[in-house]
N, C-alpha and C positions, 0 to 999 in steps of 0.2 A: 314207869317213867325211867328213862336212861339216866343213871347217876354219872356225873362228870368224872373223868379219869383223874383230873387234878382239881383239888379244892384247897386254896390257900386263903387264910383269913388274917388280916392285920399283921403281916410279917414285918418284923424289924430286924436289922442286922447292924450292930454297933461295934465299931473297932476303937480300941483305946490307943491313941497316939500320944505318948507321954501323959500329960494331964488333960488332953483334949479328947473329945468323943467325936468320931466320924460316923454319921448315920448313913450307911450305904443303902439300906432299905428303911423306909419311913412309913409304915402302915400300909403295905401293899396287899391287896386282895385280888385274886384272879381265879377263874375257873377255866379249864380246858376240857372240852368234850371229846369223846372217842371219834377219831376220824378227822380232826381239825388239822390245819396246816398254818401254824402261827409264827409270824415274825415279830420279834421283840426288838424295837429300835430305840436309839438314844445316843447322845454324844458320849465321849469318854467321861467317865465319872458319874454317869446317870443312874447306875445301879443295875444295868441290864445283865452284866455278867455275874454279879452277885446273886441276882434273882435266879439265873440259870443254874448256878452252883447249888442253891438251896433246893430248887425244884428237881434237880438231877441227883439229889442226895449225896452230893460231894461235900456239903457243909450243912450246918444246922442254923436255924434262925435264933436270934437272941430272944425274941418273944413272938407270939403268934402261933397259929396251928396250920398244919399241912397234912392233908389226906391224899394219898396216892393209891388209886385203884381200891378205894374204900378202907385203907389202912392208915391210921395216924402214924406218921413217920418223923415228925419234927423233934421228937425227944428220944429217938433210938440212939444207941451207942454206935461207935465206929464199925464194929463187927456186924451189927444188925443192918446198918446202912449199906455196907458192902454186899450183904446178902440180897437186899432189895435191888441194888444196882444190877447185880448179876442176873437176877431172875426177871426183872420188870423193865429195866431201862437199857437203852443203847445210847452211847455218848460219842459224839464226833467233835474233834478239836481242830482249831485253826492250824496248829503245827503238826497235825497228823498223828504224832505220838506213836510211831511205829518203831519196833526194835530193829536196829540197823543190820544186825548180823543174822537175822532169820528171814526166811522166805515169806512171800505174801501169804501162802497157805498157813505157815506156822504162826504168823501174826494174827490171822483170823481165828485160828484155833484157840487162842489164849483164854477167852471167856469160857470156853468149853472145858479147858484144863481146870480152871478154878471151880467149875461146876461138877467136876469128877466124871466127865464123860470119857468113855474108853477111846483108845487111840484110833481104831478103825472108824468108829462112828464120828469122831472129831474130824477126821480127814474128809469123810463123805460130806458132812454138813458144811465144813469150811469151803470145800470145793464147790458145792452148790451155791453158797453165798457169793463166791467170787464170780461164778458164772452169771449170777443174777445181776451183778454190777458190770458185766461186760469184760471180765478179766480172766476168762477160762484159759486163755493162752499164756497167762503171766503167773501162774500159781507158784512156780519155782524161782521167780525173779526176786532179788533182794530190793529193798527200797532205793538203793543207789542206782539201780538199773531201771527205775520207773520215773516217769515224768511226775510233776506235782499233781496233776489231775488224776493220774493213775494211783499215786500214793493216797490221795483222798478217797478214791474208790475202794481201796483196800481198807481204809479206816471205816468207811460206811459198811462194807461187808462184815467187818469185825463187830460193828454196832448192831447188825441185824441177825447175826448167826445164832443167837440164843432166842430168836423170835420174840423180841420184847414187845411190850404193850405201847411203849412210847420211845421216840428217839429225840434226844436233845442235841443240838449242834451249836457250838460256840464259834461264831465267825467262820463258818465252813468254807467260805470263798475268800477269806482275808489274805491268803498267800497265793492266790491264783490270778492269772490274767483274765480279761473279760470273756474271751471265747471259752476258756476252760471253766470259768464260773458258770456260764450258761449250761454247759454240759452237766456239771454237778447238780445244778438246780433242776435240770430235766430229770435226773435220776431221783432226786428227792420227790419231785412231783409224781413220778412213776410209782414210788413206794407209797406215797400218800394215797394215790388213786387205787392202790391195791388194798387199802384199809388201814395202813399204819398211821398213827398219830405222830406228827412232827412239830417240834417247837425249836426255832433257831434264832440266834442273836445275830444282828447285823447292824452296821452303821451306814449301810449303803441303800439309799432309796430304790435304786435300780434292781437290787436283789430282793428287797421286800415286796416288790410288785408281783413276785411269783407266788406269794402266800395268799391264803384265803381270808386271813385276818391279820391286822397289824396293831400291835400294842406299842405305844410310844411312852418312854420313860424320861423323866427329868428330875434331878435332885432326889433320887431314891423313891420317887412316886410315879404311879401311872397317871399320865395326863390325858391320854386318849386311847380308845379301844374300839376299832371299827372293822366291820366285815368289808370285804372287797371282792370283786371279780378278778381272780388271779390271771395274770398274763401267762400264757402257755410258753414254757421254755422249750425252744426247738434245738435239739442237739446239733452241734456244729461239726462234730467229727466222731469217729469210732474210738471209744475208750480213751479220750484225750488225756 
């Protein structure tokens, strides 16, 4: 039987604000199987980004357990979490998080630098990742020379260059116009159909339609979790 890639049980995340407790996650349990394309929806303050940070090993839960690819990771220290992120996870952020003074190729190389991969192999793999996202002709461009959609493609290339088992994306279309958002979702669908597991946060119902499963959160809890037939994202342009 196929073991789920993500198995989270009774996750809580409590922040202390003065003498008040904020329960960002309140007993969340979720499983994600290999090859799923999951949208996590909810309004601001629903807990969706907190859940993404915990599942993406950017943060640890206050209580609960979390197994990623068969390994209990909820109690790992920061160094151990960083190692898991580098080997198992790709992460895409709303604000792209690219280094402004380095080329697209160098930005994509970064996870490989942390993994100790040699320079020539880094360049080969980073170039292949950029080609995969349609930016083979932009490898030496800096972020300021790229459109928002192209910058997000660089971020996606960086997320997949280490061949992760899962990619987490936090509002990946939040800074993009509608046309470019569709292009980016078409790329995510292409990666998903190639076998990659993708989990992304969005507050936009139109974007969630492209996923094969939608999880809806409210007040730190999952209130619905449904499979759906994903709308096919049709690219609007070339490497927008």
